[in-house]
C-alpha positions in Angstrom: 29.9 -15.0 -26.5 27.6 -17.8 -25.6 30.4 -19.8 -23.9 31.2 -16.7 -21.8 27.5 -16.4 -20.8 27.5 -20.0 -19.7 30.7 -19.7 -17.7 29.5 -16.5 -15.9 27.7 -17.2 -12.6 24.0 -16.3 -13.0 23.7 -14.8 -9.5 26.5 -13.5 -7.4 24.5 -12.1 -4.4 23.5 -13.7 -1.1 20.1 -14.9 0.0 17.2 -12.7 1.0 13.8 -13.6 2.6 10.4 -12.0 2.4 10.5 -10.5 5.9 13.8 -8.7 5.1 12.4 -7.4 1.8 9.3 -6.1 3.6 11.3 -4.3 6.3 13.4 -2.7 3.6 10.2 -1.5 1.9 8.9 0.0 5.2 12.0 2.2 5.4 12.2 2.9 1.7 8.7 3.8 0.5 7.4 7.3 0.7 3.8 6.1 1.3 4.7 5.0 4.8 6.5 8.2 5.6 3.4 10.1 4.3 1.2 8.0 6.5 3.3 9.0 9.6 3.1 12.6 8.5 -0.7 12.4 8.3 -0.9 11.0 11.8 1.2 13.9 13.1 -1.0 16.3 11.1 -4.2 14.8 12.6 -2.8 15.1 16.1 -2.2 18.9 15.6 -5.7 19.3 14.1 -7.1 17.7 17.3 -5.2 20.3 19.4 -6.6 23.0 17.2 -10.2 21.7 17.7 -9.7 21.5 21.4 -8.5 25.1 21.5 -11.9 26.2 20.1 -13.7 25.1 23.3 -11.1 26.4 25.7 -11.0 30.0 27.1 -8.8 32.5 25.3 -7.0 35.4 27.0 -6.0 38.4 25.0 -4.7 41.9 25.6 -6.8 44.7 23.9 -6.2 48.4 23.6 -7.6 51.3 21.7 -7.0 55.0 21.3 -9.7 57.4 19.9 -9.6 61.1 19.1 -12.9 62.8 18.7 -13.7 66.1 16.9 -15.5 68.1 19.7 -19.0 69.3 18.9 -19.4 73.0 18.4 -21.9 73.6 21.2 -21.1 70.8 23.6 -19.0 72.7 26.1 -16.7 71.0 28.6 -18.1 67.6 29.8 -16.7 64.3 31.1 -18.9 62.6 28.5 -17.2 64.5 25.6 -13.5 63.6 26.1 -11.8 64.2 22.8 -9.0 61.8 23.6 -10.0 58.4 24.8 -8.0 55.2 25.4 -8.5 51.8 26.8 -6.0 49.0 27.9 -7.4 45.8 29.2 -7.2 42.0 29.4 -10.1 40.1 27.9 -11.1 36.5 28.8 -13.5 34.8 26.3 -15.0 31.4 27.1 -17.2 29.7 24.5 -20.3 28.4 26.2 -22.2 27.1 23.2 -21.1 27.0 19.6 -22.9 24.8 17.2 -20.8 21.9 16.2 -17.7 22.8 18.3 -17.9 19.6 20.4 -18.5 17.5 17.3 -15.5 19.2 15.7 -13.3 18.1 18.5 -14.8 14.6 18.4 -14.2 14.6 14.6 -10.5 15.5 15.2 -10.2 12.6 17.6 -11.8 10.2 15.1 -9.4 11.5 12.4 -6.4 10.6 14.5 -7.7 7.1 14.8 -8.5 7.0 11.1 -5.0 8.1 10.2 -3.5 5.3 12.3 -5.8 2.7 10.6 -4.8 4.2 7.2 -1.1 3.8 8.0 -1.7 0.2 8.9 -3.6 -0.3 5.7 -0.8 1.3 3.8 1.6 -1.1 5.4 -0.6 -4.0 4.4 -0.9 -2.8 0.8 2.9 -2.3 0.7 3.3 -5.9 2.0 1.1 -7.2 -0.9 3.2 -5.3 -3.4 6.4 -6.7 -1.9 4.9 -10.2 -2.0 4.2 -9.9 -5.7 7.6 -8.3 -6.5 9.4 -10.9 -4.4 7.9 -14.0 -5.9 7.9 -12.6 -9.4 11.6 -12.0 -9.0 12.0 -15.6 -7.8 10.1 -16.9 -10.8 12.3 -14.8 -13.2 15.5 -16.0 -11.5 14.5 -19.7 -11.9 13.3 -19.1 -15.4 16.6 -17.5 -16.4 18.4 -20.4 -14.8 16.3 -23.0 -16.7 16.7 -21.2 -20.0 20.4 -21.0 -19.4 20.4 -24.7 -18.9 18.5 -25.1 -22.2 21.2 -23.0 -23.9 23.9 -25.1 -22.3 22.3 -28.3 -23.5 21.8 -26.9 -27.0 25.4 -25.8 -27.2 26.6 -29.3 -26.2 24.3 -30.7 -28.8 25.9 -28.5 -31.5 29.4 -29.6 -30.5 28.4 -33.2 -30.6 26.7 -33.1 -34.0 29.7 -31.1 -35.4 32.0 -33.9 -34.5 29.6 -36.5 -36.0 29.3 -34.5 -39.2 33.1 -34.3 -39.5 33.4 -38.1 -39.4 30.4 -38.7 -41.6 28.1 -40.1 -38.9 25.5 -37.3 -39.1 24.0 -35.3 -41.9 24.5 -31.6 -42.5 20.8 -31.1 -42.0 21.1 -32.4 -38.4 23.7 -29.7 -37.7 21.4 -27.0 -39.0 18.7 -28.4 -36.8 20.8 -28.1 -33.6 22.2 -24.7 -34.6 18.6 -23.4 -35.1 17.8 -24.8 -31.6 20.8 -23.0 -30.2 19.7 -19.7 -31.7 16.2 -20.2 -30.4 17.6 -20.8 -26.9 19.7 -17.7 -27.2 16.6 -15.6 -28.0 14.7 -17.2 -25.1 17.6 -16.5 -22.8 17.7 -12.8 -23.8 14.0 -12.6 -23.3 14.2 -14.1 -19.9 17.0 -11.7 -18.9 14.9 -8.7 -19.9 12.1 -10.0 -17.7 14.5 -10.6 -14.8 16.0 -7.1 -15.1 12.5 -5.5 -15.1 11.5 -7.4 -12.0 14.8 -6.6 -10.3 14.1 -2.9 -10.8 10.6 -3.3 -9.4 11.9 -5.1 -6.4 14.7 -2.6 -5.8 12.2 0.3 -6.2 10.0 -1.1 -3.4 12.6 -2.3 -1.0 15.6 -0.2 -1.6 17.6 -3.5 -1.5 19.7 -4.8 -4.4 18.1 -8.0 -5.8 19.5 -11.2 -4.3 19.0 -14.9 -4.8 15.6 -16.1 -3.6 15.5 -19.7 -2.5 12.1 -21.3 -2.1 11.1 -24.6 -0.6 9.7 -27.0 -3.1 6.9 -27.7 -0.7 4.1 -25.1 -0.6 2.6 -24.5 2.8 -0.8 -26.0 3.4 -3.9 -23.9 3.9 -4.5 -23.4 7.6 -8.1 -23.8 8.7 -11.2 -23.7 6.5 -12.3 -21.0 4.1 -14.8 -19.5 6.5 -12.0 -18.8 9.0 -10.2 -16.7 6.4 -13.4 -14.9 5.5 -14.1 -14.1 9.2 -10.8 -12.3 9.5 -11.7 -9.6 6.9 -13.4 -7.5 9.6 -10.2 -6.9 11.4 -8.1 -6.0 8.4 -6.8 -2.4 8.8 -8.1 -1.2 5.5 -11.6 -2.4 6.4 -11.3 -0.9 9.9 -10.2 2.4 8.2 -13.4 2.4 6.1 -15.6 1.8 9.2 -13.7 4.6 10.9 -14.5 6.8 7.9 -18.2 6.2 8.6 -17.7 7.5 12.1 -15.9 10.6 10.7 -18.8 11.1 8.3 -21.2 11.0 11.2 -19.3 13.7 13.0 -19.4 15.8 9.9 -23.2 15.5 9.9 -23.3 16.7 13.5 -21.0 19.7 12.7 -23.3 20.6 9.8 -26.4 20.5 12.0 -24.6 22.7 14.5 -25.1 25.6 12.0 -28.7 25.8 13.2 -27.7 26.4 16.9 -26.9 29.7 18.5 -23.4 30.8 19.6 -23.0 31.8 23.3 -19.8 33.3 24.7 -18.9 34.4 28.2 -16.7 37.6 28.0 -14.9 39.3 30.9 -12.6 42.4 30.7 -10.1 43.5 33.3 -9.1 47.2 32.6 -5.5 48.2 33.3 -6.2 51.8 32.2 -9.1 53.7 30.6 -10.5 57.1 30.4 -14.0 58.5 30.8 -16.6 58.2 33.6 -15.8 54.5 34.0 -12.2 55.1 34.5 -12.4 53.8 38.2 -14.2 50.6 37.2 -11.7 47.7 36.9 -13.7 44.9 35.4 -16.9 43.8 33.7 -18.6 40.5 32.8 -21.1 39.7 30.0 -22.6 37.1 27.8 -22.8 37.4 24.1 -25.5 35.5 22.1 -25.7 35.1 18.3 -28.8 33.4 16.9 -28.8 32.5 13.2 -32.2 33.3 11.7 -31.7 33.0 8.0 -28.6 31.8 6.1 -30.0 31.3 2.6 -30.5 27.5 3.1 -26.7 27.0 3.3 -26.8 25.1 6.5 -29.5 22.7 5.4 -27.6 22.1 2.2 -24.5 21.3 4.2 -26.4 18.8 6.3 -27.7 17.0 3.2 -24.2 17.0 1.7 -22.8 15.4 4.8 -25.5 12.8 4.8 -24.6 11.9 1.2 -21.0 11.8 2.2 -21.7 9.2 4.8 -23.7 7.2 2.3 -20.8 7.2 -0.1 -18.4 5.9 2.6 -20.9 3.1 3.6 -21.1 2.0 0.0 -17.4 2.0 -0.4 -17.0 0.0 2.8 -19.5 -2.6 1.6 -17.8 -2.8 -1.8 -14.4 -3.3 -0.2 -15.6 -6.1 2.0 -17.1 -7.9 -1.0 -13.9 -7.4 -2.9 -11.9 -8.8 0.0 -14.1 -11.8 0.1 -13.7 -12.4 -3.6 -9.9 -12.1 -3.4 -9.8 -14.6 -0.6 -12.0 -17.1 -2.5 -9.8 -16.8 -5.6 -6.4 -17.2 -3.7 -7.8 -20.0 -1.6 -9.0 -21.9 -4.6 -5.9 -21.2 -6.6 -3.7 -22.5 -3.8 -5.6 -25.8 -3.7 -5.5 -26.2 -7.4 -1.8 -25.3 -7.6 -1.0 -28.0 -5.0 -2.9 -30.6 -7.1 -1.3 -29.4 -10.3 2.2 -29.6 -8.8 1.8 -33.3 -8.2 1.2 -33.9 -11.9 3.9 -31.5 -13.1 6.4 -33.1 -10.7 5.7 -36.5 -12.2 6.0 -35.0 -15.7 9.3 -33.4 -14.8 10.8 -36.7 -13.5 9.6 -38.6 -16.6 10.6 -35.9 -19.1 14.1 -35.7 -17.6 14.5 -39.5 -17.8 13.1 -39.5 -21.3 15.7 -36.9 -22.4 18.5 -39.0 -20.9 17.2 -42.1 -22.7 16.9 -40.2 -26.0 20.6 -39.3 -25.8 21.5 -42.9 -25.4 19.1 -44.2 -28.0 20.5 -41.6 -30.5 24.0 -43.2 -30.1 22.5 -46.5 -31.3 20.5 -45.0 -34.1 17.1 -45.8 -32.4 15.8 -42.2 -32.5 16.5 -39.1 -34.7 18.2 -35.9 -33.8 14.8 -34.2 -33.9 13.5 -36.7 -31.2 16.4 -35.7 -29.0 15.7 -32.0 -29.4 12.1 -32.5 -28.8 12.7 -34.4 -25.6 15.2 -31.8 -24.5 12.7 -29.0 -25.0 9.9 -30.9 -23.2 12.2 -31.5 -20.3 13.2 -27.8 -20.0 9.7 -26.5 -20.6 8.4 -28.8 -17.9 11.1 -27.6 -15.5 10.1 -24.0 -16.2 6.5 -24.8 -15.5 7.3 -26.6 -12.3 9.5 -23.8 -10.9 6.9 -21.3 -12.0 4.2 -23.1 -10.1 6.4 -23.2 -7.0 6.7 -19.5 -7.1 3.0 -19.0 -7.8 2.0 -21.3 -5.0 4.1 -19.4 -2.4 2.8 -16.1 -3.8 -0.8 -17.3 -3.4 -0.2 -18.5 0.1 1.4 -15.3 1.2 -1.3 -13.2 -0.4 -3.9 -15.3 1.3 -2.3 -14.5 4.6 -2.1 -10.8 3.7 -5.7 -10.7 2.8 -6.5 -11.6 6.4 -4.4 -8.6 7.5 -1.4 -10.6 8.5 2.1 -9.1 7.9 5.5 -10.5 8.8 5.7 -8.5 12.0 2.6 -10.3 13.2 3.6 -13.8 12.2 4.9 -16.2 14.8 
């Protein structure tokens, strides 16, 4: 079974890059489709708000039958059957908050667009983590598979030596124990890889493929302050500032409840009965002045003011959080680059030490345990090195994303 695993290629797919993974996620994830739907919904709401300040034309009609009074006698003022058919034009002249409601609808359209861009940026960060986590798991499985291969080779060699009396039975047990440990580590690494493959495929809709990373991690461009200055143009931060504008419009709408409503009304009569049957039209102005509404309007204003305060605090918190994240990723990237220098040297020396231990064992200069120890140190160092490579690329791409940069905006 172990030999079969070693002979089976670890990865049989082609190569994939981060940009392709992100493009797949843009088409695959429902969050982006929802954001597009919200934009369309906001556009329709803007049209509805505009309709509130535009004139309306409607057809009206009525038919009334009256029980004639007992002593009224015949009179044109006492028609027992009356009807009216007319066209009515109504033009709002003043409605408290109607203009603010239209401005609110416009602000909501812009907010929906910022939120879509923020969703894209958030999705990009998720893809970054999934992409480089998958890369780390792929390299880890490869390294543990190498450990398993070396352990199996060690078992075969010691078996031969035991058969001719050059090694003790205890040494065979040592290498067989090492083989079983490597098998367990390999299965554990495979479980981690499978979980990350599922996460990657869930986000991107793309079957996991081999991820090949450059050993050299990109250098930080510019100083820390330049990264911090870019926070203000991040779409999620812009969306929060836009929410403040929306909240201000909601305050204006609430205050509009104190204002009167004035409508211009005109009727054109197609047919009607009574003494005005020869009159074809009339014009008028209708005014409604709120005098007492139980304190509801004032309460709505206070609620809207608190709503704006909440948005302002959330915006401030998000900016501070973004600054913290940039500081962390910037510092991590610098430290990883320094750490890689040491780990690379350790990898070179541990690999050479393992090769020398194999030779020294042939001459009886070291024990079997020394060989196993040097083999484990070599593979562990290789795993650490490859893991740092993935982590370094992950931190660099996250640092870019924290400034609002996505693959579509990169040169």
